[in-house]
Biopython code that builds the backbone (N, CA, C, O; Angstrom):
import numpy as np
from Bio.PDB.StructureBuilder import StructureBuilder

atoms = [
    (1, "MET", "N", (-75.489, -7.987, 38.575)),
    (1, "MET", "CA", (-75.067, -9.280, 39.099)),
    (1, "MET", "C", (-75.859, -10.348, 38.330)),
    (1, "MET", "O", (-77.085, -10.282, 38.245)),
    (2, "ASN", "N", (-75.143, -11.324, 37.776)),
    (2, "ASN", "CA", (-75.832, -12.348, 36.989)),
    (2, "ASN", "C", (-76.547, -13.359, 37.887)),
    (2, "ASN", "O", (-76.374, -13.347, 39.106)),
    (3, "ALA", "N", (-77.341, -14.225, 37.283)),
    (3, "ALA", "CA", (-78.187, -15.162, 38.035)),
    (3, "ALA", "C", (-77.375, -16.144, 38.862)),
    (3, "ALA", "O", (-77.776, -16.492, 39.972)),
    (4, "THR", "N", (-76.243, -16.597, 38.343)),
    (4, "THR", "CA", (-75.403, -17.542, 39.090)),
    (4, "THR", "C", (-74.857, -16.898, 40.356)),
    (4, "THR", "O", (-74.878, -17.511, 41.423)),
    (5, "ILE", "N", (-74.372, -15.675, 40.246)),
    (5, "ILE", "CA", (-73.836, -14.958, 41.401)),
    (5, "ILE", "C", (-74.965, -14.672, 42.387)),
    (5, "ILE", "O", (-74.781, -14.811, 43.597)),
    (6, "LYS", "N", (-76.130, -14.275, 41.879)),
    (6, "LYS", "CA", (-77.291, -14.000, 42.742)),
    (6, "LYS", "C", (-77.683, -15.246, 43.527)),
    (6, "LYS", "O", (-78.039, -15.143, 44.700)),
    (7, "THR", "N", (-77.626, -16.415, 42.908)),
    (7, "THR", "CA", (-77.940, -17.665, 43.601)),
    (7, "THR", "C", (-76.932, -17.931, 44.711)),
    (7, "THR", "O", (-77.314, -18.328, 45.812)),
    (8, "LEU", "N", (-75.646, -17.717, 44.432)),
    (8, "LEU", "CA", (-74.610, -17.880, 45.462)),
    (8, "LEU", "C", (-74.868, -16.927, 46.628)),
    (8, "LEU", "O", (-74.815, -17.335, 47.789)),
    (9, "VAL", "N", (-75.144, -15.669, 46.324)),
    (9, "VAL", "CA", (-75.391, -14.653, 47.348)),
    (9, "VAL", "C", (-76.621, -15.022, 48.182)),
    (9, "VAL", "O", (-76.572, -14.991, 49.411)),
    (10, "ASP", "N", (-77.709, -15.367, 47.519)),
    (10, "ASP", "CA", (-78.953, -15.694, 48.236)),
    (10, "ASP", "C", (-78.771, -16.913, 49.138)),
    (10, "ASP", "O", (-79.317, -16.958, 50.240)),
    (11, "THR", "N", (-78.007, -17.897, 48.674)),
    (11, "THR", "CA", (-77.778, -19.105, 49.466)),
    (11, "THR", "C", (-76.902, -18.800, 50.671)),
    (11, "THR", "O", (-77.152, -19.312, 51.763)),
    (12, "ALA", "N", (-75.880, -17.974, 50.486)),
    (12, "ALA", "CA", (-75.036, -17.577, 51.613)),
    (12, "ALA", "C", (-75.856, -16.808, 52.643)),
    (12, "ALA", "O", (-75.699, -17.028, 53.844)),
    (13, "ILE", "N", (-76.728, -15.911, 52.190)),
    (13, "ILE", "CA", (-77.592, -15.151, 53.097)),
    (13, "ILE", "C", (-78.499, -16.097, 53.883)),
    (13, "ILE", "O", (-78.710, -15.907, 55.081)),
    (14, "LYS", "N", (-79.025, -17.100, 53.217)),
    (14, "LYS", "CA", (-79.858, -18.104, 53.903)),
    (14, "LYS", "C", (-79.081, -18.745, 55.056)),
    (14, "LYS", "O", (-79.617, -18.919, 56.150)),
    (15, "GLY", "N", (-77.816, -19.095, 54.805)),
    (15, "GLY", "CA", (-76.972, -19.683, 55.852)),
    (15, "GLY", "C", (-76.704, -18.716, 56.991)),
    (15, "GLY", "O", (-76.693, -19.111, 58.157)),
    (16, "ILE", "N", (-76.488, -17.451, 56.661)),
    (16, "ILE", "CA", (-76.251, -16.419, 57.682)),
    (16, "ILE", "C", (-77.500, -16.268, 58.554)),
    (16, "ILE", "O", (-77.416, -16.252, 59.782)),
    (17, "GLN", "N", (-78.647, -16.159, 57.902)),
    (17, "GLN", "CA", (-79.892, -15.937, 58.635)),
    (17, "GLN", "C", (-80.279, -17.145, 59.480)),
    (17, "GLN", "O", (-80.951, -16.996, 60.501)),
    (18, "GLU", "N", (-79.865, -18.328, 59.068)),
    (18, "GLU", "CA", (-80.151, -19.548, 59.824)),
    (18, "GLU", "C", (-79.603, -19.462, 61.251)),
    (18, "GLU", "O", (-80.188, -20.015, 62.183)),
    (19, "LYS", "N", (-78.466, -18.755, 61.413)),
    (19, "LYS", "CA", (-77.842, -18.595, 62.729)),
    (19, "LYS", "C", (-77.972, -17.172, 63.256)),
    (19, "LYS", "O", (-77.194, -16.734, 64.103)),
    (20, "LYS", "N", (-78.979, -16.453, 62.733)),
    (20, "LYS", "CA", (-79.323, -15.116, 63.214)),
    (20, "LYS", "C", (-78.203, -14.080, 63.070)),
    (20, "LYS", "O", (-78.039, -13.203, 63.918)),
    (21, "GLY", "N", (-77.430, -14.200, 61.971)),
    (21, "GLY", "CA", (-76.447, -13.170, 61.654)),
    (21, "GLY", "C", (-77.158, -11.852, 61.405)),
    (21, "GLY", "O", (-78.271, -11.835, 60.880)),
    (22, "LYS", "N", (-76.527, -10.751, 61.777)),
    (22, "LYS", "CA", (-77.142, -9.418, 61.696)),
    (22, "LYS", "C", (-76.354, -8.503, 60.761)),
    (22, "LYS", "O", (-75.216, -8.787, 60.389)),
    (23, "GLY", "N", (-76.996, -7.404, 60.399)),
    (23, "GLY", "CA", (-76.323, -6.363, 59.623)),
    (23, "GLY", "C", (-75.791, -6.847, 58.288)),
    (23, "GLY", "O", (-74.692, -6.468, 57.882)),
    (24, "ILE", "N", (-76.562, -7.684, 57.601)),
    (24, "ILE", "CA", (-76.092, -8.257, 56.334)),
    (24, "ILE", "C", (-76.111, -7.185, 55.249)),
    (24, "ILE", "O", (-77.117, -6.508, 55.035)),
    (25, "LYS", "N", (-74.981, -7.050, 54.576)),
    (25, "LYS", "CA", (-74.887, -6.157, 53.422)),
    (25, "LYS", "C", (-74.239, -6.916, 52.277)),
    (25, "LYS", "O", (-73.292, -7.680, 52.467)),
    (26, "VAL", "N", (-74.771, -6.687, 51.087)),
    (26, "VAL", "CA", (-74.218, -7.289, 49.877)),
    (26, "VAL", "C", (-73.629, -6.164, 49.039)),
    (26, "VAL", "O", (-74.336, -5.239, 48.639)),
    (27, "VAL", "N", (-72.337, -6.250, 48.780)),
    (27, "VAL", "CA", (-71.635, -5.256, 47.975)),
    (27, "VAL", "C", (-71.466, -5.858, 46.578)),
    (27, "VAL", "O", (-70.748, -6.842, 46.401)),
    (28, "ASP", "N", (-72.129, -5.263, 45.598)),
    (28, "ASP", "CA", (-72.098, -5.753, 44.219)),
    (28, "ASP", "C", (-70.870, -5.176, 43.513)),
    (28, "ASP", "O", (-70.818, -3.986, 43.202)),
    (29, "LEU", "N", (-69.899, -6.026, 43.270)),
    (29, "LEU", "CA", (-68.652, -5.597, 42.639)),
    (29, "LEU", "C", (-68.582, -6.018, 41.173)),
    (29, "LEU", "O", (-67.534, -5.896, 40.539)),
    (30, "SER", "N", (-69.689, -6.511, 40.639)),
    (30, "SER", "CA", (-69.680, -7.089, 39.296)),
    (30, "SER", "C", (-69.322, -6.088, 38.194)),
    (30, "SER", "O", (-68.896, -6.493, 37.112)),
    (31, "HIS", "N", (-69.488, -4.815, 38.447)),
    (31, "HIS", "CA", (-69.172, -3.807, 37.434)),
    (31, "HIS", "C", (-67.871, -3.059, 37.733)),
    (31, "HIS", "O", (-67.550, -2.074, 37.067)),
    (32, "MET", "N", (-67.136, -3.524, 38.721)),
    (32, "MET", "CA", (-65.876, -2.883, 39.101)),
    (32, "MET", "C", (-64.733, -3.623, 38.398)),
    (32, "MET", "O", (-64.577, -4.833, 38.563)),
    (33, "ASP", "N", (-63.947, -2.901, 37.625)),
    (33, "ASP", "CA", (-62.887, -3.527, 36.836)),
    (33, "ASP", "C", (-61.824, -4.223, 37.672)),
    (33, "ASP", "O", (-61.335, -5.282, 37.279)),
    (34, "GLU", "N", (-61.459, -3.666, 38.796)),
    (34, "GLU", "CA", (-60.327, -4.169, 39.564)),
    (34, "GLU", "C", (-60.727, -5.030, 40.768)),
    (34, "GLU", "O", (-59.897, -5.277, 41.643)),
    (35, "SER", "N", (-61.954, -5.481, 40.826)),
    (35, "SER", "CA", (-62.396, -6.223, 41.998)),
    (35, "SER", "C", (-61.883, -7.660, 41.970)),
    (35, "SER", "O", (-61.627, -8.230, 40.909)),
    (36, "ILE", "N", (-61.742, -8.226, 43.163)),
    (36, "ILE", "CA", (-61.220, -9.587, 43.286)),
    (36, "ILE", "C", (-62.325, -10.637, 43.208)),
    (36, "ILE", "O", (-62.041, -11.833, 43.142)),
    (37, "CYS", "N", (-63.590, -10.194, 43.215)),
    (37, "CYS", "CA", (-64.720, -11.113, 43.125)),
    (37, "CYS", "C", (-65.913, -10.335, 42.578)),
    (37, "CYS", "O", (-65.809, -9.144, 42.283)),
    (38, "GLN", "N", (-67.042, -11.019, 42.448)),
    (38, "GLN", "CA", (-68.251, -10.379, 41.931)),
    (38, "GLN", "C", (-69.087, -9.725, 43.030)),
    (38, "GLN", "O", (-69.800, -8.752, 42.787)),
    (39, "ALA", "N", (-68.987, -10.286, 44.263)),
    (39, "ALA", "CA", (-69.783, -9.747, 45.371)),
    (39, "ALA", "C", (-69.127, -10.077, 46.702)),
    (39, "ALA", "O", (-68.543, -11.147, 46.879)),
    (40, "PHE", "N", (-69.233, -9.144, 47.626)),
    (40, "PHE", "CA", (-68.875, -9.345, 49.032)),
    (40, "PHE", "C", (-70.181, -9.431, 49.807)),
    (40, "PHE", "O", (-71.131, -8.700, 49.527)),
    (41, "ILE", "N", (-70.220, -10.319, 50.771)),
    (41, "ILE", "CA", (-71.306, -10.312, 51.741)),
    (41, "ILE", "C", (-70.659, -10.053, 53.089)),
    (41, "ILE", "O", (-69.702, -10.732, 53.462)),
    (42, "VAL", "N", (-71.171, -9.084, 53.817)),
    (42, "VAL", "CA", (-70.631, -8.722, 55.120)),
    (42, "VAL", "C", (-71.756, -8.859, 56.144)),
    (42, "VAL", "O", (-72.879, -8.408, 55.913)),
    (43, "CYS", "N", (-71.438, -9.491, 57.282)),
    (43, "CYS", "CA", (-72.417, -9.620, 58.357)),
    (43, "CYS", "C", (-71.678, -9.729, 59.681)),
    (43, "CYS", "O", (-70.448, -9.700, 59.721)),
    (44, "GLU", "N", (-72.438, -9.856, 60.764)),
    (44, "GLU", "CA", (-71.793, -9.970, 62.069)),
    (44, "GLU", "C", (-72.580, -10.895, 62.986)),
    (44, "GLU", "O", (-73.778, -11.126, 62.826)),
    (45, "GLY", "N", (-71.835, -11.407, 63.953)),
    (45, "GLY", "CA", (-72.400, -12.186, 65.047)),
    (45, "GLY", "C", (-71.978, -11.538, 66.349)),
    (45, "GLY", "O", (-71.010, -10.778, 66.375)),
    (46, "ASN", "N", (-72.685, -11.824, 67.429)),
    (46, "ASN", "CA", (-72.448, -11.150, 68.707)),
    (46, "ASN", "C", (-71.297, -11.709, 69.524)),
    (46, "ASN", "O", (-70.830, -11.053, 70.455)),
    (47, "SER", "N", (-70.829, -12.909, 69.196)),
    (47, "SER", "CA", (-69.756, -13.539, 69.970)),
    (47, "SER", "C", (-68.928, -14.404, 69.037)),
    (47, "SER", "O", (-69.382, -14.743, 67.944)),
    (48, "PRO", "N", (-67.706, -14.771, 69.455)),
    (48, "PRO", "CA", (-66.920, -15.682, 68.619)),
    (48, "PRO", "C", (-67.661, -16.991, 68.325)),
    (48, "PRO", "O", (-67.530, -17.548, 67.235)),
    (49, "THR", "N", (-68.428, -17.473, 69.284)),
    (49, "THR", "CA", (-69.195, -18.709, 69.078)),
    (49, "THR", "C", (-70.224, -18.525, 67.968)),
    (49, "THR", "O", (-70.386, -19.397, 67.114)),
    (50, "GLN", "N", (-70.927, -17.376, 67.983)),
    (50, "GLN", "CA", (-71.924, -17.129, 66.946)),
    (50, "GLN", "C", (-71.259, -16.891, 65.596)),
    (50, "GLN", "O", (-71.760, -17.368, 64.577)),
    (51, "VAL", "N", (-70.144, -16.166, 65.564)),
    (51, "VAL", "CA", (-69.425, -15.940, 64.306)),
    (51, "VAL", "C", (-69.045, -17.282, 63.687)),
    (51, "VAL", "O", (-69.227, -17.491, 62.488)),
    (52, "ASP", "N", (-68.518, -18.191, 64.506)),
    (52, "ASP", "CA", (-68.140, -19.517, 64.035)),
    (52, "ASP", "C", (-69.364, -20.291, 63.544)),
    (52, "ASP", "O", (-69.303, -20.948, 62.504)),
    (53, "ALA", "N", (-70.469, -20.219, 64.280)),
    (53, "ALA", "CA", (-71.700, -20.922, 63.895)),
    (53, "ALA", "C", (-72.251, -20.384, 62.574)),
    (53, "ALA", "O", (-72.723, -21.156, 61.740)),
    (54, "ILE", "N", (-72.195, -19.068, 62.381)),
    (54, "ILE", "CA", (-72.661, -18.470, 61.123)),
    (54, "ILE", "C", (-71.815, -18.982, 59.963)),
    (54, "ILE", "O", (-72.352, -19.378, 58.929)),
    (55, "ALA", "N", (-70.500, -18.975, 60.131)),
    (55, "ALA", "CA", (-69.609, -19.463, 59.069)),
    (55, "ALA", "C", (-69.888, -20.935, 58.763)),
    (55, "ALA", "O", (-69.942, -21.326, 57.597)),
    (56, "ASP", "N", (-70.063, -21.742, 59.790)),
    (56, "ASP", "CA", (-70.385, -23.163, 59.585)),
    (56, "ASP", "C", (-71.706, -23.319, 58.839)),
    (56, "ASP", "O", (-71.826, -24.171, 57.958)),
    (57, "SER", "N", (-72.699, -22.500, 59.189)),
    (57, "SER", "CA", (-74.004, -22.566, 58.545)),
    (57, "SER", "C", (-73.915, -22.184, 57.064)),
    (57, "SER", "O", (-74.532, -22.827, 56.215)),
    (58, "VAL", "N", (-73.151, -21.139, 56.763)),
    (58, "VAL", "CA", (-72.953, -20.741, 55.363)),
    (58, "VAL", "C", (-72.307, -21.901, 54.603)),
    (58, "VAL", "O", (-72.752, -22.267, 53.515)),
    (59, "GLU", "N", (-71.267, -22.464, 55.182)),
    (59, "GLU", "CA", (-70.558, -23.561, 54.512)),
    (59, "GLU", "C", (-71.498, -24.745, 54.279)),
    (59, "GLU", "O", (-71.513, -25.317, 53.189)),
    (60, "ASP", "N", (-72.277, -25.114, 55.288)),
    (60, "ASP", "CA", (-73.212, -26.237, 55.155)),
    (60, "ASP", "C", (-74.293, -25.942, 54.111)),
    (60, "ASP", "O", (-74.597, -26.792, 53.274)),
    (61, "THR", "N", (-74.866, -24.754, 54.160)),
    (61, "THR", "CA", (-75.945, -24.387, 53.242)),
    (61, "THR", "C", (-75.447, -24.354, 51.796)),
    (61, "THR", "O", (-76.126, -24.839, 50.891)),
    (62, "MET", "N", (-74.274, -23.788, 51.584)),
    (62, "MET", "CA", (-73.710, -23.732, 50.232)),
    (62, "MET", "C", (-73.416, -25.146, 49.710)),
    (62, "MET", "O", (-73.643, -25.445, 48.537)),
    (63, "ARG", "N", (-72.915, -25.997, 50.588)),
    (63, "ARG", "CA", (-72.586, -27.380, 50.186)),
    (63, "ARG", "C", (-73.855, -28.177, 49.896)),
    (63, "ARG", "O", (-73.932, -28.869, 48.881)),
    (64, "ILE", "N", (-74.844, -28.084, 50.775)),
    (64, "ILE", "CA", (-76.073, -28.872, 50.627)),
    (64, "ILE", "C", (-76.928, -28.358, 49.459)),
    (64, "ILE", "O", (-77.378, -29.145, 48.626)),
    (65, "ASP", "N", (-77.148, -27.051, 49.403)),
    (65, "ASP", "CA", (-78.047, -26.490, 48.386)),
    (65, "ASP", "C", (-77.417, -26.399, 47.000)),
    (65, "ASP", "O", (-78.092, -26.618, 45.995)),
    (66, "LEU", "N", (-76.120, -26.075, 46.942)),
    (66, "LEU", "CA", (-75.493, -25.786, 45.651)),
    (66, "LEU", "C", (-74.292, -26.681, 45.322)),
    (66, "LEU", "O", (-73.716, -26.571, 44.239)),
    (67, "LYS", "N", (-73.921, -27.550, 46.236)),
    (67, "LYS", "CA", (-72.731, -28.399, 46.059)),
    (67, "LYS", "C", (-71.461, -27.558, 45.872)),
    (67, "LYS", "O", (-70.548, -27.941, 45.141)),
    (68, "GLU", "N", (-71.427, -26.408, 46.548)),
    (68, "GLU", "CA", (-70.280, -25.485, 46.496)),
    (68, "GLU", "C", (-69.464, -25.606, 47.774)),
    (68, "GLU", "O", (-70.014, -25.688, 48.872)),
    (69, "LYS", "N", (-68.151, -25.616, 47.619)),
    (69, "LYS", "CA", (-67.240, -25.591, 48.769)),
    (69, "LYS", "C", (-66.360, -24.357, 48.638)),
    (69, "LYS", "O", (-66.019, -23.956, 47.525)),
    (70, "PRO", "N", (-65.989, -23.751, 49.759)),
    (70, "PRO", "CA", (-65.127, -22.563, 49.666)),
    (70, "PRO", "C", (-63.722, -22.942, 49.196)),
    (70, "PRO", "O", (-63.196, -23.997, 49.551)),
    (71, "ALA", "N", (-63.134, -22.069, 48.398)),
    (71, "ALA", "CA", (-61.744, -22.273, 47.974)),
    (71, "ALA", "C", (-60.810, -22.083, 49.164)),
    (71, "ALA", "O", (-59.803, -22.780, 49.289)),
    (72, "HIS", "N", (-61.150, -21.132, 50.038)),
    (72, "HIS", "CA", (-60.359, -20.840, 51.239)),
    (72, "HIS", "C", (-61.291, -20.346, 52.341)),
    (72, "HIS", "O", (-62.304, -19.699, 52.077)),
    (73, "VAL", "N", (-60.928, -20.665, 53.574)),
    (73, "VAL", "CA", (-61.590, -20.105, 54.751)),
    (73, "VAL", "C", (-60.486, -19.684, 55.707)),
    (73, "VAL", "O", (-59.619, -20.490, 56.048)),
    (74, "VAL", "N", (-60.509, -18.444, 56.139)),
    (74, "VAL", "CA", (-59.514, -17.961, 57.099)),
    (74, "VAL", "C", (-60.216, -17.317, 58.278)),
    (74, "VAL", "O", (-61.308, -16.766, 58.138)),
    (75, "GLY", "N", (-59.582, -17.390, 59.441)),
    (75, "GLY", "CA", (-60.082, -16.727, 60.630)),
    (75, "GLY", "C", (-60.795, -17.624, 61.619)),
    (75, "GLY", "O", (-61.251, -17.150, 62.660)),
    (76, "LYS", "N", (-60.902, -18.919, 61.319)),
    (76, "LYS", "CA", (-61.618, -19.831, 62.219)),
    (76, "LYS", "C", (-60.868, -20.036, 63.538)),
    (76, "LYS", "O", (-61.457, -20.492, 64.518)),
    (77, "GLU", "N", (-59.584, -19.706, 63.568)),
    (77, "GLU", "CA", (-58.785, -19.913, 64.795)),
    (77, "GLU", "C", (-59.321, -19.086, 65.954)),
    (77, "GLU", "O", (-59.366, -19.557, 67.091)),
    (78, "ASN", "N", (-59.732, -17.841, 65.664)),
    (78, "ASN", "CA", (-60.186, -16.971, 66.755)),
    (78, "ASN", "C", (-61.620, -16.461, 66.570)),
    (78, "ASN", "O", (-62.187, -15.872, 67.490)),
    (79, "SER", "N", (-62.204, -16.679, 65.399)),
    (79, "SER", "CA", (-63.586, -16.276, 65.104)),
    (79, "SER", "C", (-63.857, -14.798, 65.397)),
    (79, "SER", "O", (-64.930, -14.436, 65.880)),
    (80, "TYR", "N", (-62.872, -13.957, 65.097)),
    (80, "TYR", "CA", (-62.968, -12.505, 65.214)),
    (80, "TYR", "C", (-63.471, -11.949, 63.878)),
    (80, "TYR", "O", (-64.311, -11.050, 63.825)),
    (81, "TRP", "N", (-62.923, -12.520, 62.807)),
    (81, "TRP", "CA", (-63.314, -12.201, 61.432)),
    (81, "TRP", "C", (-63.044, -13.451, 60.621)),
    (81, "TRP", "O", (-61.894, -13.864, 60.478)),
    (82, "ILE", "N", (-64.087, -14.052, 60.093)),
    (82, "ILE", "CA", (-63.936, -15.227, 59.238)),
    (82, "ILE", "C", (-64.264, -14.811, 57.816)),
    (82, "ILE", "O", (-65.322, -14.235, 57.560)),
    (83, "ALA", "N", (-63.362, -15.100, 56.895)),
    (83, "ALA", "CA", (-63.581, -14.830, 55.473)),
    (83, "ALA", "C", (-63.666, -16.161, 54.742)),
    (83, "ALA", "O", (-62.814, -17.035, 54.898)),
    (84, "MET", "N", (-64.707, -16.288, 53.948)),
    (84, "MET", "CA", (-64.954, -17.515, 53.186)),
    (84, "MET", "C", (-64.952, -17.159, 51.698)),
    (84, "MET", "O", (-65.781, -16.375, 51.236)),
    (85, "ASP", "N", (-64.024, -17.734, 50.967)),
    (85, "ASP", "CA", (-63.825, -17.403, 49.557)),
    (85, "ASP", "C", (-64.496, -18.447, 48.673)),
    (85, "ASP", "O", (-64.045, -19.588, 48.577)),
    (86, "TYR", "N", (-65.579, -18.033, 48.033)),
    (86, "TYR", "CA", (-66.262, -18.880, 47.052)),
    (86, "TYR", "C", (-65.939, -18.402, 45.638)),
    (86, "TYR", "O", (-66.769, -18.537, 44.738)),
    (87, "VAL", "N", (-64.768, -17.855, 45.434)),
    (87, "VAL", "CA", (-64.204, -17.334, 44.190)),
    (87, "VAL", "C", (-64.977, -16.113, 43.697)),
    (87, "VAL", "O", (-64.432, -15.009, 43.704)),
    (88, "ASP", "N", (-66.220, -16.276, 43.272)),
    (88, "ASP", "CA", (-66.998, -15.135, 42.783)),
    (88, "ASP", "C", (-67.681, -14.358, 43.904)),
    (88, "ASP", "O", (-68.056, -13.199, 43.726)),
    (89, "VAL", "N", (-67.840, -15.002, 45.055)),
    (89, "VAL", "CA", (-68.483, -14.376, 46.210)),
    (89, "VAL", "C", (-67.607, -14.631, 47.437)),
    (89, "VAL", "O", (-67.190, -15.761, 47.687)),
    (90, "ILE", "N", (-67.335, -13.574, 48.196)),
    (90, "ILE", "CA", (-66.583, -13.709, 49.443)),
    (90, "ILE", "C", (-67.504, -13.305, 50.583)),
    (90, "ILE", "O", (-68.095, -12.225, 50.567)),
    (91, "VAL", "N", (-67.619, -14.188, 51.579)),
    (91, "VAL", "CA", (-68.468, -13.953, 52.738)),
    (91, "VAL", "C", (-67.579, -13.572, 53.916)),
    (91, "VAL", "O", (-66.636, -14.290, 54.250)),
    (92, "HIS", "N", (-67.883, -12.440, 54.541)),
    (92, "HIS", "CA", (-67.145, -11.960, 55.711)),
    (92, "HIS", "C", (-68.078, -11.983, 56.912)),
    (92, "HIS", "O", (-69.143, -11.367, 56.895)),
    (93, "VAL", "N", (-67.669, -12.699, 57.955)),
    (93, "VAL", "CA", (-68.457, -12.766, 59.188)),
    (93, "VAL", "C", (-67.597, -12.159, 60.302)),
    (93, "VAL", "O", (-66.524, -12.676, 60.612)),
    (94, "PHE", "N", (-68.065, -11.078, 60.893)),
    (94, "PHE", "CA", (-67.293, -10.302, 61.853)),
    (94, "PHE", "C", (-67.922, -10.315, 63.247)),
    (94, "PHE", "O", (-69.122, -10.542, 63.402)),
    (95, "LEU", "N", (-67.092, -10.069, 64.245)),
    (95, "LEU", "CA", (-67.570, -9.539, 65.520)),
    (95, "LEU", "C", (-67.813, -8.051, 65.286)),
    (95, "LEU", "O", (-67.125, -7.454, 64.458)),
    (96, "PRO", "N", (-68.765, -7.429, 65.983)),
    (96, "PRO", "CA", (-69.081, -6.012, 65.722)),
    (96, "PRO", "C", (-67.871, -5.079, 65.776)),
    (96, "PRO", "O", (-67.734, -4.198, 64.927)),
    (97, "GLU", "N", (-66.991, -5.265, 66.767)),
    (97, "GLU", "CA", (-65.842, -4.355, 66.865)),
    (97, "GLU", "C", (-64.863, -4.527, 65.704)),
    (97, "GLU", "O", (-64.247, -3.553, 65.272)),
    (98, "ALA", "N", (-64.713, -5.737, 65.198)),
    (98, "ALA", "CA", (-63.836, -5.969, 64.039)),
    (98, "ALA", "C", (-64.458, -5.356, 62.789)),
    (98, "ALA", "O", (-63.765, -4.758, 61.966)),
    (99, "ARG", "N", (-65.759, -5.511, 62.660)),
    (99, "ARG", "CA", (-66.445, -4.927, 61.503)),
    (99, "ARG", "C", (-66.300, -3.418, 61.500)),
    (99, "ARG", "O", (-66.031, -2.825, 60.455)),
    (100, "ASP", "N", (-66.475, -2.787, 62.655)),
    (100, "ASP", "CA", (-66.311, -1.335, 62.752)),
    (100, "ASP", "C", (-64.882, -0.913, 62.415)),
    (100, "ASP", "O", (-64.667, 0.088, 61.731)),
    (101, "PHE", "N", (-63.913, -1.679, 62.897)),
    (101, "PHE", "CA", (-62.513, -1.343, 62.679)),
    (101, "PHE", "C", (-62.127, -1.442, 61.199)),
    (101, "PHE", "O", (-61.519, -0.520, 60.654)),
    (102, "TYR", "N", (-62.474, -2.544, 60.557)),
    (102, "TYR", "CA", (-62.060, -2.760, 59.160)),
    (102, "TYR", "C", (-62.959, -2.041, 58.161)),
    (102, "TYR", "O", (-62.500, -1.666, 57.082)),
    (103, "ASN", "N", (-64.236, -1.841, 58.503)),
    (103, "ASN", "CA", (-65.144, -1.020, 57.707)),
    (103, "ASN", "C", (-65.107, -1.365, 56.213)),
    (103, "ASN", "O", (-65.006, -0.474, 55.370)),
    (104, "LEU", "N", (-65.189, -2.643, 55.896)),
    (104, "LEU", "CA", (-65.077, -3.107, 54.510)),
    (104, "LEU", "C", (-66.083, -2.469, 53.564)),
    (104, "LEU", "O", (-65.753, -2.155, 52.420)),
    (105, "GLU", "N", (-67.302, -2.280, 54.035)),
    (105, "GLU", "CA", (-68.325, -1.730, 53.148)),
    (105, "GLU", "C", (-67.902, -0.382, 52.572)),
    (105, "GLU", "O", (-68.198, -0.080, 51.416)),
    (106, "ASN", "N", (-67.214, 0.427, 53.370)),
    (106, "ASN", "CA", (-66.814, 1.760, 52.898)),
    (106, "ASN", "C", (-65.601, 1.749, 51.985)),
    (106, "ASN", "O", (-65.319, 2.749, 51.325)),
    (107, "LEU", "N", (-64.876, 0.635, 51.935)),
    (107, "LEU", "CA", (-63.773, 0.535, 50.977)),
    (107, "LEU", "C", (-64.290, 0.484, 49.543)),
    (107, "LEU", "O", (-63.579, 0.836, 48.602)),
    (108, "TRP", "N", (-65.523, 0.048, 49.391)),
    (108, "TRP", "CA", (-66.124, -0.116, 48.068)),
    (108, "TRP", "C", (-67.333, 0.806, 47.924)),
    (108, "TRP", "O", (-68.383, 0.377, 47.447)),
    (109, "MET", "N", (-67.196, 2.053, 48.328)),
    (109, "MET", "CA", (-68.318, 2.996, 48.322)),
    (109, "MET", "C", (-68.887, 3.251, 46.927)),
    (109, "MET", "O", (-70.045, 3.644, 46.792)),
    (110, "ASP", "N", (-68.079, 3.030, 45.891)),
    (110, "ASP", "CA", (-68.559, 3.247, 44.523)),
    (110, "ASP", "C", (-69.479, 2.124, 44.048)),
    (110, "ASP", "O", (-70.175, 2.275, 43.044)),
    (111, "ALA", "N", (-69.485, 1.013, 44.756)),
    (111, "ALA", "CA", (-70.298, -0.141, 44.362)),
    (111, "ALA", "C", (-71.682, -0.069, 45.007)),
    (111, "ALA", "O", (-71.836, 0.464, 46.105)),
    (112, "PRO", "N", (-72.680, -0.607, 44.318)),
    (112, "PRO", "CA", (-74.008, -0.679, 44.936)),
    (112, "PRO", "C", (-73.982, -1.603, 46.160)),
    (112, "PRO", "O", (-73.395, -2.684, 46.122)),
    (113, "ILE", "N", (-74.629, -1.159, 47.243)),
    (113, "ILE", "CA", (-74.682, -1.954, 48.468)),
    (113, "ILE", "C", (-76.148, -2.177, 48.824)),
    (113, "ILE", "O", (-76.922, -1.228, 48.956)),
    (114, "GLU", "N", (-76.511, -3.441, 48.975)),
    (114, "GLU", "CA", (-77.866, -3.808, 49.370)),
    (114, "GLU", "C", (-77.855, -4.224, 50.832)),
    (114, "GLU", "O", (-77.076, -5.087, 51.236)),
    (115, "GLU", "N", (-78.724, -3.607, 51.620)),
    (115, "GLU", "CA", (-78.868, -3.984, 53.017)),
    (115, "GLU", "C", (-80.002, -4.991, 53.131)),
    (115, "GLU", "O", (-81.112, -4.754, 52.656)),
    (116, "ILE", "N", (-79.704, -6.115, 53.767)),
    (116, "ILE", "CA", (-80.694, -7.173, 53.961)),
    (116, "ILE", "C", (-81.273, -6.998, 55.368)),
    (116, "ILE", "O", (-80.518, -6.976, 56.341)),
    (117, "PRO", "N", (-82.588, -6.875, 55.491)),
    (117, "PRO", "CA", (-83.188, -6.679, 56.819)),
    (117, "PRO", "C", (-82.887, -7.855, 57.744)),
    (117, "PRO", "O", (-82.879, -9.012, 57.324)),
    (118, "ASP", "N", (-82.638, -7.533, 59.013)),
    (118, "ASP", "CA", (-82.424, -8.580, 60.018)),
    (118, "ASP", "C", (-83.709, -9.353, 60.232)),
    (118, "ASP", "O", (-84.798, -8.780, 60.214)),
    (119, "LEU", "N", (-83.581, -10.657, 60.435)),
    (119, "LEU", "CA", (-84.731, -11.459, 60.837)),
    (119, "LEU", "C", (-84.841, -11.389, 62.347)),
    (119, "LEU", "O", (-83.836, -11.514, 63.048)),
    (120, "ASP", "N", (-86.036, -11.194, 62.853)),
    (120, "ASP", "CA", (-86.204, -11.114, 64.310)),
    (120, "ASP", "C", (-86.760, -12.405, 64.854)),
    (120, "ASP", "O", (-86.969, -12.527, 66.060)),
]
sb = StructureBuilder()
sb.init_structure("model")
sb.init_model(0)
sb.init_chain("A")
sb.init_seg("    ")
for serial, (resi, resn, name, xyz) in enumerate(atoms, 1):
    if name == "N":
        sb.init_residue(resn, " ", resi, " ")
    sb.init_atom(name, np.array(xyz, "f"), 0.0, 1.0, " ", f" {name:<3s}", serial, name[0])
structure = sb.get_structure()
């Protein structure tokens, strides 16, 4: 993962951790020929309110720190699964049951996955 992508990933993680997002995993897709982006970030919140707050925090942190805005954001209507597309990095914020159901991390098992420790 190059330095620009790493900066995007680290900044998104900062936004997630600001609202106590849990179970953060970074899936490095930079060496995958058919991937739609360079990295996925997957995390979860305990309630729709927290999922929404995490997504808002990521958006604010990316805008303030890096002057980046998402190309697309989907899922804000119900805050069950919010996906934020920053072109090279896609941030997924799930409720635990949605994360278990879709199991995104296992779709990319060939890619390196970094687990980020939860902040307590």
